[in-house]
N, C-alpha and C positions, 0 to 999 in steps of 0.2 A: 504494500500500500504506499502511496506517495506520502511524503512528509510535508507538514505545513511550513509556510514561510517563516513563521515565528511560533514558538511553543507558548502555551497558556501563560506561564508565569515569567516570560522573558520580556514582556512589554515594559517600557520605562514607566515607572509609577507616576500617577497623577499627583499633583502637589499636595493633596490632603492626606497622603500616605503617612506623613509624619504625626498625624493625630492618633494613629494606632486604632486597633479594633474597638468597637463599642461593646459594652457588656451584652446588650440586646440592640438590634437595629431599631431606632426610635419609631414609635407610633404616635407621638404627640409633640407639640411644640415645647412642652415642658421638658421632655426628654432631650430634645435638641438643645435647649438652653443649658441643661446640665453638662452636655458634651461640648458646649462652647461653639455650636454651629449656628451660623446666621441663616443658612439655607441648605437644602439637599441638592446634590448634583443629579441624582436619579431617585425617582419615587416609584416603588413597585405597588401596584393595585392587585389584590388577590381575593378570590372568592373563598379562600380557606382562612381559618384562624391561624395566627402566626405562632408556629412551633419552631424553635430554633434547633432543628434536628436535620441531619442529612437525608432523611426520607421525605422531606417536605420541599417541594420545588422552590418556593419563595425563599426559604432559608439558604439553600444551596446557591441560588442566583445572587441573593443579597450579599452573602458572605464572600462569594467569589468576586463580585464587583468592588466590595470593600477592600479585598486584598489587592486589587488593581490600583487602589488609592482614591477611590470615589467615596463621597458621603452618600449613603443609601438609607432612605426612609421607607417605611412600609405602612400602607393603608389597607388593613385587612377587613374584609367583609363590610365595606362602607354602605351607608344608607344611599341607595341609588335613586331615590326619588327627587333629588335635587343635586346641584353641583357643589353644595356647601361642604359635604364630607370630603370631596376630592380636592378642596382648597385648604384642608386642615394643616398640612405641613408647608404650605406656601407654594411658590412656583419653582418647579425643579429647574436647575440650570441647564441640564442637557436633554433629558427626555423622561416620559412616563413609560414604565414597563407594565403591560396589562396581561393578566392571566386569570382564567376562570377558576384555577386551582388544580389540585392533583387529579380531579375527575372532570369529565365533560359535565357541564352544568345541567344538561337535559337528562343525562343518564343518572346524575346525582339526584335529580328531583322526581323522575318518573320511572315506574317499573317497566319491564318489557311488555306488559299489557296496557301501558300508558295510564296507569293509575298513579295518583299523586302519593309520593312518599311524605311521611310526616316526621322523618328523622334525617339527620345529616351527621355522619361520623366525623366530619372535619370542623364541626362547630361546637363551642362549649355547650355542655348540657345535651348534646345530641339533638339540638333543636333544628327543625327543618324551616325552610323559607328565609334563610339569612343571605341568600344570593339570588339574583334574578334569573329567570330563564334566559338562555343565550347571553350569559354574563359578559362574554368578551365584547359583544356588540354594545351592550348598555354601558359598561364601564368606559369603553373607548369614547363613546359619544359624550358622556359626562366629563371626561378629561378635556375634550375639545371645547366644551361649554365653559369649563373653568379657566383654561388658558389656551385660547385658540391657536397661538403661534408655537406652542410646545409640541415637538414631535411625539407621536404615540407609537410604540413598538409592541406588537402583539406576540404572545408566546404561550406555551403550555399546550396540553393535549388537545384542548378544544380548538385552538388555532391550527395546530399541526394537521388535524383531521379534516379541516375545512379550507385548506389552502387553495384548492381549485373548486370548480363547480361540483357539487356533491348531492347525493340523495339524502334528504332529511326525513327520517322515519316519522317524526312527530307531526309534521305538516303534510307528509306524503307528497312532497314536491321536490324538484331539483332546485336547489338554492345556489346563488352565486358564491364566489369565493368570499370568505368572511372578511377579507381585506377590503373588498369593495363595499360591503354593507356597513362595516364599522367605520369607514372613512379614515382609517389609520394610515400610517406612513410606511411602516415596514412590518413584515411578519417573519418571525423566526420559527422554523419547524425543526423537530427533533430535539436532541439534547442541546442546551443553549449556550454552554460556556464559550465555545470557540467563536461563533458568530457574535455573541454579545460583547466579548472582549474587543473585537475589531470595531464593532459599532460604537461602543463607549469611547474608545481612544480616538477614533476618527471624528466624532462629534467634539471631543475635547480639543482636538487640533483645529477646530473651526470649519471642518468640511461640511458641505451641505448635503441634503438628501439626494440631490441630483448626482453627487459624486460617489454615492454608496449604493449603486445598483447591481454590483457584481459580487457581493459577499456570499460565499457558499453558506447554505443552510438558511437562506432568506428568500422571501418573495416580495415583489414590489409591483406597483401599477405603472404601466408604460403605454405609450402610443404604439410602439413598435419594438422590434428586437434590439438588443444592444449593438452598437456599432462594431463592425468587424466580425460578428458571428454569422455563420452560414446556417441556413434553415433546412430542415428535413420535413417535407410535407407528410403528415400522418392524419390528415383530415378525413381520409376515406378508410374503409375497413381494412385493417391489418396492412396498410401501406406505410411501411416504416421508412421508405425512401432509400435511395442508393447511398451506400457508404463506400467512398473511393478507397482502394487499397493504398497502403503506405508505399510511396515510390522508393526506389533504391537511391540513397543519397549520393552515390558515386555515378549516377546516370549510366547504368550498364548498357553497353551497346553504342555509346557515344564515343567519338575519338577524343584522345587526350589533347589534341591540338589540331589546328586546321592545316597542318603539314603532314603529308603522307608518312606513315611509319617508317618506310624504307629510307626517307631522307633524314630522319632524326639520327644525330650522331655522325652525319656525313657533311657537316658544315652548316646545316640548317639551324636556325635559331630555335632552341627549345623553349616551350611555353609551359606555364604551370598547369597542373591538373585542375580541371574545373570541378569543384566540389559544391554541390547544392545542399543547402541545409535541409535536414529532414523535415517533412511536413508534419504538422501536429497529428496526434493519434486521432482515429476517427471520431471520438467522442469529445475531443477538446475543441473549444470555441464553436460547438455545434449545438443547436437547439432543435427540439421537436415541436412542430406546429400542431397543436391538438385541435379537435373539432371545438367550435365555439360553444359558449354557454347556451346560446339560443338553439344550436343544433342538438346538443345532448339533452336539452330539456324536451325537445320534441321527438327524439328518436332513441328508444331504449337500446337498440343494438349498437348505435354509435356511442352511447354511454358506456356499454360493456367494453367496447373497443378502447375507449379513452382510459378506463380502469386498467385494462391489460397493458397499455403503453406505460402508464404511470408506474405500475409495479415492476416493469422491466427497467426502470430508471431509478432504482433505489440503492444500487451499489455505489458508494462514494468513489471507488476506484475508476469507474467507467460511465457513471451516469451523465446524461446530457441534460442541459437546461430544457425547460418546458415553457411554451408560450400558448396561452389560451385566451382568445378574444372574448371580451364581454362588451357587446355593443361597439362603441367607437374607441374603447380602450382595451387593454389586455393585462392579464396577470402573467408576470415573468417569474418563473420559479427556477432559482439557481440550483446547481447540483447540490446534493447533501453535504454537510460539513464533514470533514475528515474525522475519523474516530480518534478518541483520546488514547495516548500511550499509557502504559502502566504508570510511568512517573507522573504524568498529568492527572491520572485518576487519583493517585495517592495524594497529590497536592490538593485536589478538591475536597477529599474526605478528611484532610488534616486541618482544615480551616477551624477557627475557634468557636465551634458550636456549643451552646450551653446545654443542649440535649433535653431541654424542658420547654414547656409553653411560656410565652411572654408573661411576666408577672401581672399584667393588667387583667388576666382572666382569674386571678385568685385561685380558689380551690375547685373551680368548675372542672368537670371531667371532659376531656376531648377524646372520644372513643378511638379515633384513628391513631392518636398518639399512644394511648394505653396498649393498642394492638402491636405497635412496632418499637416501643421505647427500648426494649432489650434485644432487638434484632439487628443484624448487620448486612448491609448490601455489599456483596463481594464482586459483582460484575454487572454489566449492562449488555443489552442486545439479546437476540435469539435467532438462531438459524433454522428453527422449526418451520416457520412460514405458515402456521395454521391460518386458514382463510378468515376465521371469525375474530382473530386477534389483532389488536391495534399496534403491536410492537413493531411489525414490519414497517408500517407507515410512519412510526414515530422514532423508535430507537434503531431500527435497521437490523441486519443479519450479522454484522461483524461483532464478535464477542470482545468486549473491553474489560479486562480483568485488573483488579488491584493486586499489589504484591502481598505476599504473606505477612511481611512486617507491618504494613499499613493496616491490615485486617486485625492482626493481633493487638496492635496499639489501640484500635477502636474498642475491642473487647475489654481491654484493661480500663479504657476511659468509661465505659458503661459500668464496670465493676466499681469504679472509684467515684463516679459522679451521679449516677441515676438513683434518685431517692427510693428506698425500699427494695433495692436489688437483692434477690434471694440466691444468686449464684447460678441461675438458669438463663442461658441465652436462647431466646425463643426461635431464632432462625439465623442460619448463615445461608444466604440465597440471593435471589434476584428474579428476573423473569422466569428462569428455570433453575432448579437446585443444582443440577449436575452438568452445566456447560462451562464451569469455571476453568479458565486456562485452555479451552479447546478452540481451535481455529483450523482453517485450511492449511494443509501441509505443503501446498504448492503456492508460493507468494504470487506468482504470475496468474495462476488460476483464480486465486482470491480477488485479485484486482480487476479481473475482466469477466468474472462469472455473472450471469444474469438469471440463474435458476431461482425460482421462488422459494425453494426449500433445499437444504443440504441433506435432509434425511427422508424425503418422500420422492418417489414411491419406495426407494431403498436408500440406505446411507451411501452417500457419495464416497468413492474410494479415496478421494483426496482429504476427506474429513478426518481429523484426529479424534479417536475415541478413547484415548488413554486417560483414565481418571486419576492417575497418580498425583497431579497437582491438588485435586480436591481431597484425596485421601490423606496426603501429607498435611494439608491445612487442617482438616478435622482433628488429626492426632495432636498437632501442636496446640490447637485451640483448647482442647479438653485438658491439656496438661498445664494450662496457666493456673497460677495460684488464685484461689478464691472462686474458680469455676467448677461447679458441681455437675452441670449437664449442658450439652450442646444439642439442641433440637433442630430438626430440619422441617420447616413449615412450608417452604416454597415447593411447588409441584415438581416431582421427579419425572424426567423424560425417560420412561422405562425402556423404550426401544434403543436408546443409547446405553443405558445402564447394563443391559444384558450383554453388551459387547465387552464389558469389563466386570465380571462377577465379583472381583475384589471389592468394588465399590458397594455392591449390594450387601456383601458380608459386613463391611464396616458400618454401613447404614443400619442394618438390622441389629447388630450387636450393641451399638453405642448411641445411636441418634434418633431412635423412634420412641415416642412416649406412649406406646400401645397402639397407635393408629398412624398410618402413613397415607397421605392423599396422592393419588395419581389420576390421570385424566384420559380414560379410553374414549370418552365423549359419546361413543355409540358402539354397537356390535355389528352393524350391517354395512356392507360394501357401498351401497348407494350413498348414504350420507358421509361415510368415511372418505370416499373418493373426492367429495366436494369440500370436505374439511382439510384434506391433505394430512390425514392421520393414519397411523399404521393399523393393520388388522388385529384381531384379537389374539392371534398366535403369539405376538410379542408380549401381550398381557399375561397369557398363561405361562410363558417361559419365565417372565419376571416373578410372577407369583410363586412358581415352583421353587425358584432360588430364594426368594424372600422367606417362604415357609421353612425351607431347609436351614437357612442360617439363623432364623429366629429360634427354631427348635434346638439348634446346636448351642445357642446362647442361653437356653433354658427360659425363653420368654414366649408368652402367648400374645401375638401381635396380629393386627388386622390391616388390610388395605381398605381405603376409603375411595372408591371410584366416583368420578364426576361424569355426569351425562347431560347432554343438551337435547331438549325437545324442540321440534319444529324447525330444525336447521334446514336450509335449502338442500334439496335432494332427498329429503326424508319423506317417504310415503307413509300412509296409515299402517300398512303391513309391516314396514320397518319398525315402527313404534311398538307394534304388537310383538314382534320378534324380540325386541329389546326388553319389553316387560316380561316375556316368558323367561328370558335369560335371568333377569333379576329375581323372578320367583324361584326358578330352579336353584339359584345360588343363595336364596333366603335373604335378599336385600329388600329393605323397605325404606324408600326415600321420603323423608318428611319435607326437606327443602328442595324444591325443584324449580328451575328457571327455564323459560322458553328462550329461544335464540333472540338476541337483542341486536338489531341492525345498526351498528355504530357507523358513523360517517367514514367513507373511503375504504372500508374493509372490503376484501374481495367477496366474502360471503354476502355482504350487503348488496353488492352489485348483482349477485345471483338473485337475491331476494327481490330486488326491484325489477330487474330486466328479464328474469327467468332465462338468462343466457349464461353459459359457463365461460368466463374470461380466462380460465386456466389453459384453454386451447384456442386455436385460431377462431376468430369471430367473423362470421359471415351472416348474411340475411337468411341463409339456409341452415344455420346452426340449429341443432336440436334444442328443445326447451328443457329447462330444469324444473322439476316439480317443486313447488314452493307451497308450504302450508300457510295460506293467508286468511285473513278474516278472523274475528274474535272466536267464532265457534270452533273452527278447525284447530286453531292454536290452543284453545282450551282443551280440546279432545286429546291432542298430543300430550299435553301436560297431565291430563287425567290418566292416560294410559301409563305414563311413567310412574304415577302414584296409584298403581292398580289396586292397592290394598285399601284405599280410602273409599268408604261407602258412598261419599258424596258424588263420586264420579262414576259409580257403577251403571246408572241408567244410561248415561251418555256412551259408555264403553259397550254396553249390551247392544244398543242401537247400531253402533258402528260395526261391531262384530257380525251382526245379522246382515247388514248391508254388504259386508265383504264376503259373505258366504262362510263365515267362520263361527257359526252357532255352536259347533262342537266344543268351543273353548269356554262356553257358559256351563257351569256346573260346580259341584262341591269337591271334586277330586283334585289330586295334586297336579294333574295334567290340565286343569282348567285355569283360566285367568281370573274370572269373576264368577260369583255364585248367581243362581237364578234370582229373580225379583222376590223380595220378601221384606219383612220388618227391618232387617239390618240395614236397608238402604237409608234409613233416616237416623242411624246411629253415627256418632263421630268416629273418625278413624282411630284416634288415640286420645289419651288423657294426659293432662299435665302441660300440653302445649309447648314442649321443648323441641325446637327445630333441630333435629339431628338425624343422622343416618343410623338406623338400628339394624341389628342382625341377630339371628337366632342360631347360627351354627359357627363353629370355629373356621378360621380361614382355610384350613386344610380341606374342608368339605366343600368349599366354593369351587365347583367344577363344572365344566361344560357337560350337560347331561348326555348329549350325543357322543361325546368323546368317551364317557364312561361305558356307554353301551357298546361302542366299538371295541374297547379293551376287553370287555366281558366276552364278546364273540370270539376274540382272538385268544382268549385264555390268559390274558395278562393281568397281573395284580395292579390295583389302582396306582400303587406307588411307582410302577415302572413305566408309566406313560411317557413316551419320548417328548422332548422339548421341540418347540418350533424354532427355526433358525431365523437369521436376520432377514432373509428374503421372503419371509412369510407374510409380509404386509398384505399382499393380496391373496396369496395361496391359502393361508389359514382362513382368511375371511370368506373365501369362496368355497370352503369345505374341502380343500385339497390337502391340508396339513393334518397331522395326527391330533393336533389340539383343537381342531375345528369340528363342526358338525351342524346339521340343520335343526333348528328349533321346530317344534310341531307345526307352527303356522307357515313353514316354508313349503307348503303342499303344492304350490304352483311352479315349483322348480327354480324359484329365485334363490340366489346364494345367500347364506347367512354369514354374517360376519363374525379420531381422534384421539400479570401485565405486567407494577408499574414500574423487570423493568421499573422504571421510575418515571419521572416527569409526568407523571401522571400515567396505564396500561392496558379480558377475554369475555366472556359472555355469561351473564346471569350468575347464579351461585357457582355454576361450574366455570364461568368465564369472566363476566364483567368484573368480578372481584379479583380475578387473577391477572387479567391483563387489560381488560378494556380500559379502565382508567384507574387502576390501581387503588382499590380499597387496600391500604398498604399492608403488605405481608413481609415486612422487613426489606422492602426494595423500593423505597420512596421514589417518586417520579419527578422528573425535572421539568422546569418551565421551558 
C-alpha cells in the first residue's frame, strides 16, 4: 500500500500546542475560561453525549485535533430547535465538525419495523429523543444559521453512508447526497484522522475551500471534475470505460536516435536515449462518471449498477474518484484515505483520554459507556464484505492493527483509571474478534484487488490466516498484573478460525465466559449467497472444535448464533428451513431482528432494486426475492420465533399456503402445534430478552447429518468435519455436515460494525456493525 505524503503526527503543531491537553474538551464557556481560551479553533457538534473514551468518535477526533495543536470544543446533543445552542462556545476560528454520533440517527431512533425507539444508549439516562432525525442535516443547517461564513465539515457514519445518492428506507425514496441537502462545505467519509489533519492544517494556513478539493477521504460539491483528471464514463450499465495499458517507459520499438544503427560509432554523432516518463497507473488522476441522481432515482437497475461501481472503488490502493451529477452541480468523491500504519494507530489510542463521561453528566448512566468502558479496540476494518454490513463502506477491507505494546498499555490504563474495575476486560476486539494482524500476503495484490470479500465464496489464497498475533496478544494480556479475565465479546469469524485450530483452543480454554457469539446469519444457500456468508459446514466444523477444546478445559460452554430474518434473497421456505434447524438444535430466540436496510449497503441495494449488484447488472438480470411489506416481514420474524404462540396463527396460514401443512402438529418433526388455547398464551415469562437453550452444545447437531451417520454405522462423535471449501458444498447438502431439513421437499438445497466511527443488522447486525452499539470497538467520526 502506498505511503502518505506526511504521517499523522508529523504535521507542524499549530500555535496553541503549547497550552497542553485539556482535562476534558470544554463543553461550556466557563470551561474555556478556566483553560484561558478566548475562542475555539474547531467546534465539534455531536448527537452523542461526550464520553472521553477512544470508543467514542467525538473523543477520538477531538483529542487527535488537540494533539495537532488546535483548541477543540464540543457541543454534545444540542437543542436543535434554534441556533442558540450552536453559539454557546462562540464562533470557531477554523470550522465546525458535525457528526450524528456513533450511530446513524435514523437507525438510532427507529426499529427495523420503523417503530419509534424510546431509549438511546448514547444519552445519559438512556433517554430517547435527544437528537433529531437526520441529525447531520439539522446540525449543519443550525451551524450555518449561527455563523454563516464558518465552514461546516460533515463526518461520522451517517455522513459516510450518504455521500452519494442513496436509498432511504424510512422515506422509501432515493435521496440526494447528504452534502447537497446539508448545504455543508466538505464531507469526510471513513475513519477521519488523516483527512481531518490535512483539512485543519490547510485551513490554519489560510487556504480556502476552493483549494481543498482533492483531499483523500473527502467529498465536495463541484460544477465539474477536477482539472487534469480524466473521466471514465460509467453512466450506462456495467460500462466501466476503457483503461489504457501502462506504456513501456523506454518506448520499446522506437529507435534510440534518428541515425541508423549501423552509423553509430562510425563517426556519426551519438544522441541520448529518449526516455519517456511512465504514465500514471490506470486509477491515478482518473474518475468514474456515475449515473446522475435524477437517473438513479428513476431507474432501479441503474441504481444497482451505481452501487456495484461504488463498491469496486473502495480499495485505497487503486480506487478512482467518483463524480455524480445532481442537477447542475455534482458530488466529487475523492479516493478513500490511506489506512493508518501501526505506529499511527498507536498514536491515536495513546492520546490523553480520561476514559469516563464528561463531569457535566454527574452520576447519570450512559449505557453505551457502561458497555465498553473495560473493552479495548485492537484493530479496524474487515475483509469479510458481508453485504448487510456498513464496515465496507465506512472502514474498508484493509485491517489496521495496533501494536501489542499499545494494547497492553491501554489494558493497564483501564486497570488503573476506570472506577470500579473488577479485573475483567470485557472485550479485546473490533469489527471482528479474530482479524487482528491479518492482511494480504501479497502487497501488490492488496493494493490492486477489487474483490468485495477476501473470504467469500472461499478464503483467498493470498489471505493470511495465521492467528499467532492474536494468540500471543491474548496470552500477554491475561498475564498482566491485576487482570483476572480477558473476555472476547466481538463476533468471531468462524470460517477463519477453523483455519487455525490453535486459536479456537485458546479461545475456549481462557476467553469465553460460558457463551460465545458467532454469526451464521442463516442456514440456507439462497440468503447466504446474497449475504456473502459461508455455508453451515464451517459452522459445524467450528462447533466441533469448540466443543472439543471446551471439554478438554473441563468447561460447559455454548455457542450463541445470530440470525437475520427477511434478508434479501430469503424466501418463506428458507425461513421455515431455518426455524426447523433451530428447533432441531433446541434454540429459542427471544430477541430477533429483521433485516435493516442501512444506506449504501449492498444488501440495501438488493432490497430496493431487487437486482443483485454482486454480479454484472443488466436490464435482463434476474430478480432477487425480497420480503417487503409489514406483513411479510412480520411473518419472517415470527417464523424465526417459532416457539412464540403469538405468531402461530400467521405461521399456520403461511405453512398451509406453501403446501407444508405436515409441519403443523405436536410432534418433534412439527414446527407449530394445531390451533388451540395456547395461541393466546405468552411465549415466556419474565421478559428477559435472551437466547435460551435446553440441550448442551454437544447435542446441537444437524438432524440430517445424524441420520446419515446412523445409516453408515458411524458413532455420532466420528462425524467428519467440513473443510474450508464447504461454503457452498455443505450448504447444498454435499458435505458430510450438511443435510436437508424436512421442508426441503421440493428439492431446494439446505444450507452469513463499529469497527468504530460508528458500524450490521438488527440484534444480529445493526448492533455489531451497522453503526456500532459499541462492543469494545468504538466508531470514528
